[in-house]
Structure formats: C-alpha cells, structure tokens
C-alpha positions as CSV (number, residue, x, y, z in Angstrom):
1,M,0.0,0.0,0.0
2,D,1.2,3.5,-0.8
3,F,1.6,5.9,2.2
4,E,2.3,9.6,1.8
5,V,2.4,12.7,3.9
6,W,3.1,16.4,3.4
7,A,5.8,17.5,5.8
8,P,7.8,20.3,4.1
9,R,10.0,21.2,7.1
10,A,11.0,17.6,8.1
11,G,14.5,16.3,7.4
12,A,13.4,12.7,7.8
13,V,10.0,10.9,8.0
14,A,9.4,7.3,9.2
15,L,6.2,5.2,8.8
16,H,5.4,3.1,11.9
17,V,3.0,0.2,11.2
18,E,1.6,-1.2,14.5
19,D,0.2,-4.4,13.2
20,G,2.4,-7.5,12.6
21,D,6.0,-7.0,13.5
22,G,5.6,-3.3,14.0
23,A,7.8,-2.4,11.0
24,V,9.3,1.0,10.6
25,T,9.8,2.2,7.0
26,A,11.8,5.3,6.0
27,L,9.8,7.5,3.6
28,E,11.6,9.1,0.6
29,R,11.0,12.6,-0.7
30,D,8.6,12.8,-3.6
31,P,10.7,13.9,-6.6
32,V,7.7,15.7,-8.2
33,R,5.8,17.2,-5.3
34,P,7.9,19.4,-3.0
35,G,7.4,18.8,0.7
36,W,5.8,15.3,0.1
37,W,7.2,12.0,1.4
38,R,6.1,8.6,0.3
39,A,6.7,4.9,0.8
40,E,5.2,1.5,0.2
41,A,4.4,-1.0,3.0
42,P,2.2,-4.0,3.6
43,A,-1.2,-2.9,5.0
44,A,-4.9,-3.5,4.7
45,D,-8.2,-2.3,6.1
46,G,-7.8,-1.7,9.8
47,T,-4.0,-1.5,9.8
48,R,-2.8,1.0,12.5
49,Y,-0.1,3.4,11.4
50,G,1.5,6.8,12.1
51,F,4.4,9.0,11.1
52,A,7.4,10.1,13.1
53,L,9.1,13.3,12.0
54,D,12.9,13.7,12.5
55,G,12.9,10.9,15.1
56,G,10.1,12.4,17.2
57,P,7.0,10.8,18.6
58,V,4.6,8.9,16.3
59,R,1.7,11.1,15.2
60,P,-1.4,10.2,13.3
61,D,-1.6,10.9,9.6
62,P,-3.2,14.3,9.0
63,R,-5.3,12.5,6.4
64,A,-6.1,9.4,8.5
65,P,-9.6,8.3,7.7
66,R,-10.0,6.6,11.1
67,L,-8.7,7.3,14.6
68,P,-9.7,4.2,16.6
69,D,-8.3,5.7,19.9
70,G,-9.5,9.2,19.3
71,P,-7.5,12.5,18.8
72,G,-3.8,12.0,19.3
73,G,-3.8,8.2,18.8
74,T,-2.5,6.5,15.7
75,G,-4.6,6.3,12.6
76,A,-6.0,3.2,10.8
77,V,-6.4,2.4,7.1
78,V,-9.9,2.4,5.8
79,D,-10.7,0.6,2.5
80,H,-13.8,2.4,1.3
81,E,-14.4,-0.2,-1.4
82,L,-15.2,-2.9,1.2
83,F,-18.4,-1.2,2.3
84,D,-21.6,-2.8,1.0
85,W,-24.0,0.0,0.1
86,R,-27.6,-1.4,0.0
87,H,-29.5,1.5,-1.4
88,P,-28.8,3.0,-4.9
89,W,-28.9,6.7,-4.6
90,Y,-29.2,9.4,-7.2
91,G,-29.3,12.4,-4.9
92,R,-31.8,15.1,-3.8
93,P,-31.2,18.7,-4.9
94,L,-31.4,21.6,-2.5
95,P,-34.3,23.5,-4.3
96,G,-37.5,22.3,-2.6
97,A,-35.7,20.8,0.4
98,V,-36.7,20.8,4.0
99,L,-33.7,20.4,6.3
100,Y,-33.5,19.0,9.8
101,E,-30.4,19.8,11.9
102,L,-29.5,16.8,14.1
103,H,-26.8,16.2,16.7
104,I,-25.9,12.5,16.8
105,G,-24.8,12.6,20.5
106,T,-28.2,13.9,21.8
107,F,-30.7,12.8,19.2
108,T,-31.0,9.6,21.2
109,P,-29.8,8.7,24.7
110,E,-27.4,6.2,23.1
111,G,-25.8,8.9,21.0
112,T,-24.7,6.7,18.1
113,F,-25.2,6.5,14.4
114,G,-27.0,3.3,14.8
115,A,-29.5,4.6,17.3
116,A,-30.1,7.7,15.2
117,A,-30.7,5.6,12.1
118,R,-33.5,3.8,13.9
119,R,-35.4,7.1,14.2
120,L,-35.1,8.1,10.6
121,G,-38.6,6.8,9.8
122,H,-39.9,9.6,12.0
123,L,-38.2,12.2,9.8
124,A,-39.4,10.6,6.6
125,D,-43.0,10.6,7.9
126,L,-42.6,14.3,9.0
127,G,-41.7,15.2,5.4
128,I,-38.0,16.1,5.9
129,T,-35.9,15.8,2.7
130,H,-32.4,16.2,4.2
131,V,-30.8,15.5,7.6
132,E,-28.0,17.9,8.5
133,L,-25.6,16.3,10.9
134,M,-23.6,18.4,13.2
135,P,-19.8,17.7,13.0
136,V,-18.9,14.0,13.2
137,C,-15.1,14.3,13.1
138,P,-13.1,13.1,16.1
139,F,-13.0,15.3,19.2
140,P,-11.8,14.8,22.7
141,G,-13.8,12.5,24.9
142,T,-17.1,10.8,24.1
143,H,-19.7,13.6,24.1
144,G,-19.4,17.2,22.7
145,W,-20.8,19.5,20.1
146,G,-18.1,18.5,17.6
147,Y,-16.8,21.9,16.8
148,D,-13.5,21.2,18.5
149,G,-12.6,18.4,16.2
150,V,-9.0,17.8,15.1
151,A,-9.1,15.3,12.2
152,P,-11.1,16.6,9.2
153,W,-10.8,13.3,7.3
154,A,-11.9,10.9,10.1
155,V,-15.2,10.0,12.0
156,H,-15.7,10.2,15.7
157,E,-15.3,6.6,17.0
158,P,-17.8,6.7,19.8
159,Y,-20.5,7.6,17.3
160,G,-19.7,4.5,15.3
161,G,-16.6,5.4,13.2
162,P,-16.5,5.4,9.4
163,D,-18.6,2.3,8.9
164,G,-21.2,3.7,11.3
165,L,-21.5,6.9,9.4
166,K,-21.8,4.9,6.1
167,R,-24.6,2.8,7.6
168,F,-26.4,5.9,8.7
169,V,-26.1,7.5,5.3
170,D,-27.2,4.3,3.6
171,A,-30.2,4.0,5.9
172,A,-31.1,7.7,5.3
173,H,-31.0,7.1,1.6
174,G,-33.2,4.1,2.0
175,H,-35.8,6.4,3.6
176,G,-35.4,8.9,0.7
177,L,-33.5,11.3,2.9
178,G,-30.4,13.2,1.8
179,V,-27.6,13.8,4.2
180,V,-25.7,17.0,4.8
181,L,-22.6,17.0,7.0
182,D,-21.5,20.0,9.0
183,V,-17.7,20.5,8.5
184,V,-15.3,22.9,10.2
185,H,-12.6,24.4,8.1
186,N,-12.0,27.6,10.0
187,H,-10.2,26.1,13.1
188,L,-9.3,22.9,14.8
189,G,-9.7,22.0,18.5
190,P,-6.7,22.5,20.9
191,S,-6.5,18.9,22.2
192,G,-4.8,16.3,20.0
193,N,-4.1,18.8,17.2
194,H,-0.7,17.8,15.7
195,L,-1.1,19.5,12.3
196,P,1.5,22.3,13.1
197,E,4.1,19.6,13.6
198,F,3.7,18.5,10.0
199,G,3.6,21.9,8.2
200,P,2.3,25.5,8.0
201,Y,-1.4,24.6,8.4
202,F,-1.9,27.8,10.4
203,T,-0.7,31.3,10.0
204,E,-0.1,34.3,12.2
205,R,-0.9,36.6,9.3
206,H,-4.6,36.4,10.4
207,H,-6.2,35.8,13.7
208,T,-9.6,34.4,14.6
209,P,-11.5,33.9,17.9
210,W,-9.7,30.5,18.1
211,G,-6.2,32.0,17.6
212,A,-4.0,31.8,14.5
213,A,-6.0,31.3,11.3
214,V,-6.0,28.3,9.1
215,N,-3.4,29.1,6.4
216,L,-5.3,29.8,3.2
217,D,-3.0,32.6,1.8
218,A,0.4,32.4,3.3
219,P,3.4,30.3,2.1
220,G,2.4,26.7,2.0
221,S,-1.3,27.5,1.6
222,D,-1.7,25.6,-1.7
223,E,-1.3,22.4,0.2
224,V,-3.5,23.5,3.1
225,R,-6.3,24.4,0.6
226,A,-5.9,21.1,-1.1
227,Y,-6.0,19.3,2.3
228,L,-9.4,20.9,3.1
229,T,-10.8,20.5,-0.3
230,G,-9.8,16.9,-0.4
231,S,-11.5,16.3,2.9
232,A,-14.7,17.9,1.7
233,L,-14.7,15.8,-1.5
234,A,-14.1,12.6,0.6
235,W,-17.3,13.1,2.5
236,L,-19.3,13.5,-0.7
237,R,-17.5,10.7,-2.5
238,D,-16.6,8.0,0.0
239,Y,-19.5,8.5,2.4
240,R,-22.1,9.5,-0.3
241,A,-23.1,12.7,1.6
242,D,-25.3,15.0,-0.5
243,G,-24.1,18.3,0.8
244,L,-21.9,20.1,3.3
245,R,-22.6,22.8,5.7
246,L,-19.5,25.0,6.1
247,D,-19.1,26.4,9.6
248,A,-18.4,30.1,10.1
249,V,-17.0,30.9,6.7
250,H,-16.4,34.5,7.7
251,A,-13.4,33.1,9.7
252,L,-11.8,31.7,6.6
253,R,-9.3,34.5,6.2
254,D,-8.1,34.5,2.6
255,D,-6.6,37.4,0.7
256,R,-5.8,35.5,-2.4
257,A,-7.4,36.6,-5.7
258,R,-9.5,33.4,-5.8
259,H,-11.1,32.8,-2.5
260,F,-11.0,29.4,-1.0
261,L,-14.8,29.1,-1.1
262,A,-14.7,29.6,-4.9
263,E,-12.1,26.9,-5.2
264,L,-14.1,24.6,-3.1
265,S,-17.4,25.2,-4.8
266,A,-15.7,24.6,-8.2
267,A,-14.4,21.2,-7.0
268,V,-17.8,20.2,-5.6
269,D,-19.5,21.1,-8.8
270,A,-16.9,19.1,-10.8
271,L,-17.5,16.1,-8.5
272,A,-21.3,16.5,-9.0
273,A,-20.8,16.4,-12.8
274,R,-18.7,13.3,-12.6
275,T,-21.0,11.4,-10.3
276,G,-24.3,12.6,-11.8
277,R,-25.6,13.5,-8.3
278,P,-26.7,17.0,-7.2
279,L,-24.1,18.1,-4.6
280,F,-24.2,21.4,-2.7
281,L,-22.5,23.6,-0.1
282,I,-24.3,25.6,2.5
283,A,-22.3,28.4,4.3
284,E,-22.7,29.8,7.7
285,S,-21.8,33.5,7.5
286,D,-22.5,36.6,9.5
287,V,-21.1,39.1,7.1
288,N,-24.2,39.3,4.8
289,D,-22.0,39.3,1.7
290,P,-23.9,38.5,-1.5
291,R,-20.7,37.2,-3.1
292,T,-21.0,34.1,-0.9
293,T,-23.8,32.7,-3.0
294,T,-23.3,34.6,-6.2
295,P,-22.2,32.2,-9.0
296,R,-18.5,32.1,-9.8
297,A,-19.2,33.2,-13.4
298,A,-20.7,36.4,-12.0
299,G,-17.7,37.1,-9.7
300,G,-19.0,35.3,-6.5
301,H,-17.8,32.3,-4.5
302,G,-20.5,30.0,-5.9
303,V,-21.6,28.5,-2.6
304,H,-25.1,27.1,-3.2
305,A,-26.8,28.5,-0.2
306,Q,-26.3,30.1,3.2
307,W,-27.9,30.3,6.6
308,N,-29.8,33.5,7.1
309,D,-29.4,34.6,10.7
310,D,-31.2,37.9,10.0
311,F,-34.5,36.0,9.5
312,H,-33.9,34.1,12.7
313,H,-33.2,37.2,14.7
314,A,-36.2,39.1,13.4
315,L,-38.5,36.1,14.1
316,H,-37.0,35.5,17.5
317,T,-37.5,39.1,18.6
318,A,-41.1,39.2,17.2
319,L,-41.9,36.1,19.2
320,T,-40.1,36.7,22.5
321,G,-39.6,40.4,22.8
322,E,-35.9,39.9,23.6
323,H,-33.6,42.8,22.8
324,Q,-30.2,42.0,24.3
325,G,-27.0,41.6,22.3
326,Y,-27.5,41.3,18.5
327,Y,-31.2,41.2,19.0
328,A,-31.2,44.9,19.7
329,D,-30.9,45.7,16.0
330,F,-34.2,43.8,15.3
331,A,-36.1,44.7,18.5
332,E,-37.0,48.3,17.6
333,D,-39.7,47.0,15.2
334,P,-39.5,43.2,14.9
335,L,-42.4,42.9,12.4
336,H,-40.8,45.4,10.1
337,A,-37.5,43.5,10.4
338,L,-39.2,40.2,9.7
339,A,-41.0,41.7,6.7
340,K,-37.7,43.0,5.3
341,T,-36.0,39.6,5.7
342,L,-38.9,37.9,4.0
343,T,-38.8,40.2,1.0
344,G,-35.1,41.1,0.7
345,G,-33.3,38.3,2.5
346,F,-30.9,40.4,4.6
347,F,-32.0,42.9,7.3
348,H,-28.5,44.2,7.5
349,D,-27.9,45.1,3.8
350,G,-25.6,48.1,4.2
351,G,-27.4,50.0,6.9
352,W,-26.4,50.8,10.5
353,S,-26.0,48.1,13.1
354,S,-26.2,49.3,16.7
355,F,-24.8,46.1,18.0
356,R,-21.7,46.4,15.8
357,E,-21.6,50.2,16.0
358,R,-21.0,50.4,12.2
359,S,-22.8,49.7,8.9
360,H,-23.1,46.1,8.0
361,G,-23.8,43.9,5.0
362,A,-24.8,44.5,1.4
363,P,-28.1,43.9,-0.5
364,L,-28.9,40.8,-2.4
365,D,-30.1,41.3,-6.0
366,P,-33.8,40.2,-6.0
367,R,-33.7,39.7,-9.7
368,T,-30.9,37.2,-9.7
369,T,-31.0,35.5,-6.3
370,P,-33.1,32.4,-6.1
371,A,-35.0,32.2,-2.8
372,H,-33.8,28.7,-2.0
373,R,-30.2,30.0,-1.6
374,L,-31.2,31.3,1.9
375,L,-32.1,29.0,4.8
376,A,-34.9,30.1,7.1
377,Y,-35.2,28.8,10.7
378,A,-36.7,29.6,14.1
379,Q,-34.1,27.6,16.0
380,T,-30.6,26.2,15.5
381,H,-27.9,24.6,17.7
382,D,-26.2,27.9,17.9
383,Q,-29.2,30.0,18.8
384,I,-30.3,27.5,21.5
385,G,-27.0,26.1,22.8
386,N,-25.3,29.5,23.1
387,R,-27.9,30.7,25.5
388,A,-26.9,30.5,29.2
389,L,-29.3,27.7,29.9
390,G,-29.7,26.2,26.4
391,D,-33.5,26.9,26.6
392,R,-35.6,26.3,23.5
393,L,-38.4,28.6,22.3
394,A,-40.9,26.0,23.8
395,A,-39.5,26.8,27.3
396,G,-41.1,30.3,27.2
397,L,-43.7,30.4,24.3
398,S,-47.2,29.1,24.0
399,P,-48.0,26.3,21.6
400,G,-49.8,29.0,19.5
401,L,-46.7,31.1,19.1
402,L,-44.7,28.0,18.2
403,A,-47.3,27.2,15.6
404,C,-46.9,30.8,14.2
405,A,-43.2,30.3,14.0
406,A,-43.6,27.0,12.1
407,A,-46.0,28.6,9.7
408,L,-43.6,31.5,8.8
409,V,-40.6,29.1,8.5
410,L,-42.3,26.3,6.5
411,T,-44.2,28.5,4.1
412,S,-41.4,31.1,3.6
413,P,-39.8,31.6,0.2
414,Y,-36.6,30.2,1.6
415,T,-35.3,26.7,2.3
416,P,-36.7,25.8,5.7
417,M,-34.7,24.1,8.4
418,L,-35.8,22.7,11.8
419,F,-33.7,21.8,14.8
420,M,-34.2,18.4,16.2
421,G,-37.3,18.1,18.4
422,E,-38.6,21.5,17.2
423,E,-41.3,19.7,15.3
424,W,-43.1,18.7,18.5
425,G,-42.1,21.7,20.6
426,A,-39.5,19.8,22.6
427,R,-38.9,21.2,26.1
428,T,-35.6,19.5,26.8
429,P,-32.9,22.1,26.8
430,W,-29.9,21.8,24.4
431,Q,-26.9,23.0,26.5
432,Y,-23.2,23.4,25.9
433,F,-21.4,20.3,27.0
434,T,-17.8,19.0,26.6
435,D,-15.9,15.9,27.6
436,H,-12.2,17.1,27.7
437,P,-9.9,14.4,29.2
438,D,-7.3,17.2,29.9
439,P,-8.2,18.6,33.4
440,E,-6.6,21.9,32.7
441,L,-8.6,22.4,29.4
442,A,-11.7,21.2,31.1
443,E,-11.4,23.7,33.9
444,A,-10.6,26.5,31.4
445,V,-13.7,25.8,29.4
446,R,-15.8,25.6,32.6
447,R,-14.5,28.9,33.9
448,G,-14.7,30.6,30.5
449,R,-18.4,29.6,30.1
450,R,-19.3,30.9,33.5
451,R,-17.3,34.1,33.2
452,E,-19.0,34.9,29.9
453,F,-22.5,34.7,31.2
454,A,-21.6,36.3,34.5
455,S,-20.8,39.4,32.5
456,H,-24.4,39.4,31.3
457,G,-25.8,39.2,34.9
458,W,-26.1,35.5,35.4
459,A,-25.1,33.9,38.7
460,E,-22.1,31.6,38.0
461,E,-23.7,28.7,39.9
462,D,-26.7,28.8,37.6
463,I,-24.6,28.1,34.5
464,P,-24.5,24.4,33.6
465,D,-21.1,22.8,34.0
466,P,-20.1,21.8,30.4
467,Q,-18.0,18.9,31.8
468,D,-20.8,17.4,34.0
469,P,-22.3,14.4,32.2
470,A,-25.7,15.5,33.4
471,T,-25.5,18.5,31.1
472,R,-25.3,16.3,28.1
473,G,-28.0,14.0,29.6
474,R,-30.4,16.9,30.0
475,S,-29.8,17.8,26.3
476,C,-31.0,14.4,24.9
477,L,-34.4,14.4,23.3
478,D,-37.3,12.9,25.2
479,W,-38.9,10.7,22.7
480,S,-42.0,10.2,24.9
481,E,-43.0,13.9,24.4
482,P,-44.6,13.5,21.0
483,E,-47.1,11.0,22.6
484,R,-48.8,13.7,24.6
485,D,-50.3,17.2,24.0
486,P,-49.4,19.8,23.1
487,H,-46.5,18.0,21.5
488,T,-48.7,15.7,19.5
489,R,-50.7,18.6,18.1
490,L,-47.6,20.6,17.2
491,L,-46.1,17.5,15.4
492,A,-49.3,17.1,13.4
493,W,-49.1,20.9,12.5
494,H,-45.5,20.6,11.3
495,R,-46.5,17.5,9.2
496,E,-49.4,19.4,7.7
497,L,-47.3,22.5,6.8
498,I,-44.5,20.4,5.2
499,A,-47.0,18.4,3.2
500,L,-48.6,21.6,2.0
501,R,-45.2,23.0,1.0
502,R,-44.6,19.8,-1.0
503,A,-48.0,19.7,-2.6
504,L,-48.2,23.3,-3.8
505,P,-45.7,24.8,-6.2
506,E,-45.8,28.3,-4.7
507,P,-44.0,27.6,-1.3
508,S,-41.4,25.3,-2.7
509,A,-40.5,26.6,-6.1
510,G,-42.0,30.0,-6.2
511,P,-40.4,33.3,-7.5
512,G,-37.2,34.6,-6.1
513,L,-36.7,37.4,-3.6
514,G,-38.8,39.8,-5.6
515,G,-41.9,37.6,-5.5
516,T,-42.9,38.0,-1.9
517,R,-45.1,40.8,-0.4
518,V,-45.6,41.3,3.3
519,S,-48.0,43.5,5.2
520,H,-48.0,43.9,9.0
521,D,-49.3,45.9,11.9
522,R,-46.9,46.7,14.8
523,A,-49.6,47.5,17.3
524,G,-51.9,44.6,16.3
525,R,-49.0,42.2,16.1
526,W,-50.2,40.5,13.0
527,L,-48.3,39.8,9.7
528,C,-49.5,38.6,6.3
529,V,-47.1,37.0,3.8
530,A,-48.3,36.9,0.2
531,R,-46.6,34.6,-2.3
532,G,-48.4,34.1,-5.6
533,A,-51.8,32.6,-4.6
534,L,-50.8,31.8,-1.1
535,R,-51.3,33.8,2.1
536,T,-49.7,33.0,5.4
537,V,-51.3,35.0,8.2
538,V,-50.2,35.0,11.9
539,N,-51.5,36.8,14.9
540,L,-48.8,37.1,17.6
541,S,-51.0,39.0,20.0
542,A,-51.7,37.2,23.2
543,G,-55.0,39.0,24.0
544,R,-56.9,40.1,21.0
545,E,-58.3,39.0,17.7
546,A,-56.6,40.2,14.5
547,R,-58.5,41.4,11.5
548,V,-55.9,40.9,8.7
549,P,-56.6,42.5,5.3
550,A,-55.1,39.6,3.3
551,E,-56.4,40.7,-0.1
552,A,-57.9,37.2,-0.3
553,P,-61.6,37.4,-1.0
554,H,-63.3,34.0,-0.7
555,A,-59.9,32.3,-0.1
556,R,-59.8,28.7,0.9
557,V,-58.2,27.8,4.2
558,L,-55.5,25.2,3.6
559,A,-54.3,24.9,7.2
560,A,-55.1,26.6,10.4
561,W,-53.9,26.7,14.0
562,G,-56.9,28.2,15.9
563,D,-60.4,28.9,14.9
564,C,-59.9,30.7,11.6
565,G,-62.7,31.1,9.2
566,A,-62.4,31.7,5.5
567,P,-62.4,35.4,4.6
568,G,-65.5,36.9,2.9
569,A,-65.8,39.3,0.0
570,D,-63.7,41.9,1.9
571,G,-60.7,39.6,1.9
572,V,-60.2,40.1,5.7
573,V,-59.1,37.2,7.7
574,R,-60.1,37.0,11.4
575,L,-57.5,35.3,13.6
576,P,-57.9,34.5,17.3
577,P,-54.9,35.3,19.6
578,E,-51.7,33.4,18.9
579,S,-52.9,31.6,15.8
580,A,-51.9,31.1,12.2
581,A,-53.5,30.1,8.9
582,V,-52.4,29.4,5.3
583,L,-54.9,30.3,2.6
584,A,-55.2,29.8,-1.2
585,V,-56.6,32.7,-3.2
586,P,-58.9,31.5,-6.0
C-alpha cells in the first residue's frame, strides 16, 4: 500500500505500522511534489499506522480516515471499497428541500449513528428531505458538540466510526433522505491537534476567535487548501453525503485573488458532474455578503446556499420580545425587520448596526437571487446552545406562538430548516457540553463559560457545567413527548405544513426574492405574507383577535392553528390570539 504525507519542514519521516512485527519504514522525498514524502508498506483495512518526523513521537496521519483511539492516537487504514451499500442513490437537490439539523450525540440517549438511524422513519414521515448532521469528526472524549474536532478526514469513533456513518447515510437514503454534513474548516480543536508539527497549516498573518487562522493565503497555503478541499470531497464521494454545511466561513481569512470558497465550490460542482448526483454547499456566515452565494461566473464564490441569521433574529424578537445583544438591531420594530428579511433576504444590507456600531452587509439582488439559496429557521444549535441555559423557544412560548413560527418558516420563500425536536415543541434544553480528558482544558472551558454569562448578569452557579455528564444528559431528546399534548398537536401541525409545502408549487418553487409581499401591523402584532396565490397570516398577540386585510376574498383555508374562518368578500381574515393560517386565493 502507498503511504504519503506532506511534511515540508522535516528532514526525515518514518512510517510506523503497529500491526504484525511493527515495522518502521523510512519515507523518501517525492521527486515531483515538493514537501511530500512517500513509501510502500504492507497494510490492509484496519492496519494501524502513524508518522514520526525527525525521530520524534509517532503522530497520526493528517489524512487518517480513522482514529480508533481518538485524537492523538495513531490512525487506521480504511478501504472504502469494502463497504456494501444497500440502497442505490441518485441524490436530492437543494431546491425544494426541508432540512433537519441533528446532533448524533443527543438525538438519542445512546448517542450513536445506529441509534439515530432507527429514528429516521420519524423524519421521513414528517416530510423532511435532508438530515443535516452536526460535526462528526473526532473530538476529545465521548460527548461534545463536535466543533473542537482535530481530524477533518476521520469520523468520531464513539458515534460508530467510518462504517457507522456509512450505515447511517445508507439508511437515510433508504428512507429517501439526503444527508448534509457540518464541516469545520475555520479552526481545529486544541486537544490532539498535531497539524502544526507537519507543516504550516496555520498562519499568524490572520487571527480568529480561536487563535492563528488556518493558512489559506500564506506560504504553503496551496497544500492546506488542497487538504481541506480533499477532505470535503471525501465526505461527498466516500460517504455519499449529499451536501456540506460550512461552519463560520467569515473566519476563513483569505486574501488571495481566488477565495478558497470559490475553489471549493468549483471542486464540488466538478464532482457532481462526474457522479451525476446533485451536490451542494451551505455556508454559515454573519457578514451578509452577496458574493458568498453569487455564481462564480458572476464574480461570486459559488456557494449554493447560506444560513440567514437575520431571518432568525427578526422572528425571535417578534416572538419573544428579547432585545439583548445582537437582537437589539431587530427589536425596535420586529415585524418590520421580519418583513424586510422575507422580501429582501438580509435585514442588514448596508445600513447601521447598533450592535456592531457600524454599517453592515450589502443587499442581495432580488432579480438574480433564487430564494432557495437562503435558509430560514426559528431555532438552530447555535441559537439554543449558546444561550446561558440552552433553553428552546418552547420553554417560554405558548403552543400557539410555536405554531406561528412554524407557519412562517415552513411557508417562507426560503429553504426551511428545523432543529431536532422542534417539530413537537421539545422542552428538553440543548446545552453546551464537553468531555475534555485534559483537566486543565476542562477547567478553562468551565470557567470561561461561567465568566462569559456572569458578565451578562447570570449567577455563575446557575450556568450548567459543560463537563458534567448531566449537562449532556439533559440535552438528549425525550422521545416520549410526541405522545402527549401539546406536543402531539404541534407535530401534526408541522407535518401538515410540510405536506402543504410539498403539494403546492408556490411555497417550494416560487419566485425569487422579488416575488414576496408582506403587510403587518406593529400595534396589532399581525403579519401577512403573500406569495403568488398563497397567504400566510399570523396573529402574535396574546390578548386580542386580529383582522388581517389579506387581499384574499373567498380564499380557501388550507391549514389553520386556531379557529380561523375563510375570509369573505372583503378579503379580511379573522384570527384569534396566537394563531396562524395558510390560505389559497382563487
């Protein structure tokens, strides 16, 4: 078997194979590729191996597809050709999708791929089209969010390792579900990260909240970019994933003429063409830059979609009245902010941001921006887990307001996404938890978390200890909830809305950003979204009926939460407090 590694600063590299007689083989410099070393040695699927640089300790291969002992341990060979895929799969495109964000470690108490796969029928019955898995690369300990991973080519062993992920993807495809993987290219975790020993994977030219930036534009960056691109393509090729969610792309600091995102999107598009499957990238970004999703031919990065936090923030403030932190920009007139995001995509499109104390963002072109390129959501792992207590909307809102949120998300012009358990109004929190074996790192994380929220007025003793196993335990879904009201009714409501979205062309494949009109009343707390022949009306008021001029005479009620009658000749819809309805105009 061929072994190779990029180690441009090393004077000597040795391959250590742990199986058999534990042979040590000296690698030779590659005569064609500067900085690369290569050797041949007997090995097969499962063979443990690592590299020693200049006589130093044995380290895992930066491209190791498996780390049986977790971060820092030696790698293992994976022969992807040995896996027996049971379900032929031709892919599911992003347009028309309904996504479901899922964390393997808390979706079930077992916290494994196998246990999660056994719940996939629930998602198929709900009407979900794609499951979006939070990061599955190896990270310290057993349980964690996954954003402190250290091996972008490998799979977290406690979840089930490479074969466990393949079995999950295969099972999802058997249910007709696509799979999107959340990948982290902007930083690596601090524990078990040996990449700097191999080469200039990081640079002091730029800094991020996690320290030195990943090297995308300094000397040696060609190989670093190829390392990340190769990892991304491996998930799509070897594990048959349908798309990737790219974490915090605003932290991918890159001053080169061709941005890394454009290079990555071109490689993904080329792989899609070769495989005949629709493959896509979804970016998380807080810079509101239209170039992120603008096609490369038009001067953009060519990413296929992006999360739209502005929609979330506007909806959250409208539902809760919260105004702290970044919600302040949306809280002055939440319904206006929500209307702006529903019609233009971004709320911050070049105007002033009080939270940032500067102007922020740029406008999307409504003529050329397909609506499906933006993701709409009421909750995500970030927006729940980064709260002090990890409380969901269901912890403080009535079922009626949760139903209004669902109606606005699932009939929006954008690609909707739910966070696991949201479909039944789960009341289990989703808190920040870690499992760092290093006691110093564990204590630093614990203190940092408590210090952060103490500065916002929280008592330190009230902040859950990330290292306490009970914190993860509280965050696991309670699968008995859907069997009782109001959870049963909310689940039925989500099913009804998703089925409606799938059945009618307007919600799922309607016009772009310029095809939506929104009317609202700040005092009355009602809002009406008009898209073609559809009207989505919500009354967020807790104490009074809303009379909504929906311009829908004799419209037919397609779905309703609350006692909503069909409008008469005047086109006015009467909504009881905290209720929602979707109507079709003749």
